[in-house]
matplotlib code that plots the C-alpha trace (Angstrom):
import matplotlib.pyplot as plt

x = [-37.6, -40.7, -41.0, -43.1, -40.3, -37.8, -40.1, -40.4, -36.6, -36.2, -38.8, -37.3, -33.8, -35.0, -36.8, -33.8, -31.4, -29.4, -27.8, -30.0, -28.4, -29.3, -26.1, -26.5, -30.2, -32.2, -33.9, -33.8, -36.6, -38.1, -39.5, -37.6, -37.9, -37.7, -36.6, -34.3, -31.4, -28.8, -25.8, -27.4, -25.2, -26.0, -22.7, -23.1, -26.8, -28.6, -30.2, -30.7, -33.1, -34.1, -35.9, -34.0, -34.9, -34.6, -33.7, -31.3, -28.2, -25.8, -22.9, -24.3, -22.0, -22.6, -19.3, -19.7, -23.4, -25.1, -26.9, -27.1, -29.7, -30.8, -32.7, -30.9, -32.1, -31.6, -30.6, -28.4, -25.3, -23.0, -20.0, -21.3, -18.9, -19.4, -16.0, -16.2, -20.0, -21.5, -23.5, -23.5, -26.2, -27.6, -29.5, -27.7, -29.1, -28.6, -27.3, -25.2, -22.0, -19.9, -17.0, -18.2, -15.8, -16.2, -12.8, -12.8, -16.5, -18.0, -20.1, -20.0, -22.7, -24.2, -26.1, -24.4, -25.7, -25.5, -24.2, -22.2, -19.0, -16.9, -14.1, -15.3, -12.7, -13.0, -9.5, -9.4, -13.2, -14.7, -16.4, -16.3, -19.2, -20.6, -22.6, -21.0, -22.5, -22.6, -21.4, -19.3, -16.0, -14.2, -11.3, -12.3, -9.7, -9.8, -6.3, -6.0, -9.8, -11.2, -13.1, -12.9, -15.7, -17.2, -19.4, -17.7, -19.6, -20.0, -18.4, -16.2, -12.9, -11.0, -8.7, -9.3, -6.5, -6.2, -2.9, -2.9, -6.6, -7.8, -9.6, -9.4, -12.3, -13.9, -15.9, -15.6, -16.6, -15.8, -17.9, -15.8, -13.6, -10.1, -7.1, -5.2, -2.3, -4.1, -4.3, -7.2, -6.4, -2.9, -4.4, -6.9, -10.0, -11.8, -13.3, -16.8, -16.6, -20.0, -20.2, -20.8, -17.8, -14.9, -12.9]
y = [23.3, 25.1, 28.8, 29.3, 27.7, 30.2, 33.1, 31.8, 31.6, 35.1, 36.5, 34.7, 36.0, 39.6, 39.3, 38.0, 40.2, 37.3, 36.5, 34.2, 30.7, 28.6, 26.6, 23.5, 24.2, 22.5, 25.5, 24.2, 25.5, 27.8, 31.2, 33.6, 36.6, 39.9, 38.3, 40.2, 37.8, 40.4, 39.0, 35.5, 32.4, 30.2, 28.4, 25.0, 25.6, 23.9, 26.7, 24.9, 26.8, 29.0, 32.3, 35.1, 37.8, 41.3, 39.7, 41.4, 39.2, 42.0, 40.8, 37.3, 34.3, 31.7, 29.8, 26.5, 27.2, 25.5, 28.1, 26.2, 27.8, 30.1, 33.3, 36.3, 39.0, 42.5, 40.9, 42.8, 40.7, 43.6, 42.6, 39.0, 36.0, 33.5, 31.7, 28.3, 28.8, 27.1, 29.6, 27.6, 28.9, 31.2, 34.4, 37.4, 40.1, 43.5, 42.0, 44.1, 42.2, 45.2, 44.4, 40.8, 37.9, 35.5, 33.9, 30.4, 30.7, 28.6, 31.0, 28.9, 30.0, 32.5, 35.7, 38.7, 41.3, 44.8, 43.4, 45.6, 43.7, 46.8, 46.0, 42.4, 39.6, 37.2, 35.7, 32.1, 32.2, 30.3, 32.8, 30.6, 31.4, 34.0, 36.9, 40.1, 42.5, 46.0, 44.7, 47.0, 45.4, 48.6, 47.8, 44.1, 41.4, 38.9, 37.5, 33.9, 33.9, 32.0, 34.3, 32.0, 32.6, 35.3, 38.1, 41.4, 43.7, 47.1, 45.9, 48.2, 46.6, 49.7, 49.3, 45.6, 43.2, 41.0, 39.2, 35.7, 36.0, 33.6, 35.7, 33.1, 33.7, 36.3, 38.8, 42.5, 45.5, 49.2, 50.0, 47.7, 49.8, 48.6, 50.2, 52.4, 50.1, 46.7, 44.8, 42.2, 40.8, 39.9, 37.5, 35.8, 38.1, 38.8, 42.1, 42.0, 44.1, 45.2, 46.8, 50.2, 49.8, 51.7, 52.2]
z = [23.2, 22.0, 21.3, 24.5, 26.5, 25.1, 25.9, 29.5, 29.9, 28.5, 30.8, 33.8, 32.9, 32.6, 35.9, 37.7, 35.9, 34.6, 31.3, 29.2, 29.1, 26.1, 25.8, 23.7, 23.4, 20.6, 18.9, 15.3, 13.0, 15.7, 14.8, 17.1, 14.8, 16.6, 19.9, 22.3, 22.9, 23.7, 25.5, 25.5, 25.8, 22.7, 22.6, 20.8, 20.4, 17.5, 15.5, 12.2, 10.0, 12.9, 12.1, 13.8, 11.4, 13.0, 16.4, 18.8, 19.3, 20.0, 22.3, 22.3, 22.4, 19.7, 19.8, 17.9, 17.3, 14.4, 12.2, 8.9, 6.6, 9.5, 8.7, 10.2, 7.9, 9.4, 12.7, 15.2, 15.9, 16.7, 18.8, 19.0, 19.3, 16.5, 16.6, 14.9, 14.3, 11.3, 9.1, 5.9, 3.5, 6.1, 5.0, 6.6, 4.3, 5.9, 9.2, 11.6, 12.4, 13.1, 15.5, 15.7, 16.1, 13.2, 13.1, 11.8, 11.1, 8.2, 6.1, 2.9, 0.4, 2.9, 1.8, 3.2, 0.8, 2.4, 5.6, 8.0, 8.8, 9.6, 12.1, 12.2, 12.8, 9.9, 10.2, 8.7, 8.0, 5.1, 2.9, -0.2, -2.7, -0.3, -1.6, -0.2, -2.8, -1.3, 2.1, 4.4, 5.3, 6.3, 8.6, 8.8, 9.5, 6.6, 7.1, 5.8, 5.0, 2.0, -0.3, -3.4, -5.9, -3.6, -5.0, -4.0, -6.4, -4.7, -1.4, 0.7, 1.6, 2.5, 5.4, 5.5, 6.5, 3.4, 4.3, 3.0, 1.8, -1.0, -3.6, -6.4, -8.9, -6.5, -8.6, -8.1, -10.2, -10.5, -7.4, -5.2, -2.9, -2.2, -0.5, -3.1, -3.7, -3.5, -6.7, -6.5, -9.9, -8.7, -6.1, -8.4, -8.3, -11.5, -12.5, -13.8, -17.0, -18.4, -21.8, -20.1, -17.8, -19.4, -16.2]

ax = plt.figure().add_subplot(projection="3d")
ax.plot(x, y, z, "-o")
ax.set_aspect("equal")
plt.show()
């Protein structure tokens, strides 16, 4: 499908007051930056290397969608459903994923710097080698998630459910916020100690 075809579908859906249906659509490598895809059905869609920077995907359904190496910088994915989606090596810098469902999602190697993941469901998600520096994970569900070798410098994990989480070799620093009685070192996380860090 070409960009023009997607535009036509969006316009037709808006005109008819229907939800945009792009199930199983081949949208790989398209430039859809800034598009309004709110509540769109993108289940099982091929979005390989797609550009969705600053796009509105709030409340969209992306179950089993392929978003490998996709550009989602500053996109709005608030309350979206990404169960079993593949976001390996995707760029999600500054993305809004608050209250999104990312359970069992593959985010291996993704860039989530300054992302908002507050109250998101990341149960059993693969976050191995993900960059979560300065990300907001307040009250997120990370139970049974894999955060091995993840960058957690400056991240906020207060109120997060960390039951059974894998933090082996995850890096955190003095700016990382944990619940008062949680000991990240006890579950394999490593504190980044700079020469000026005396705390």
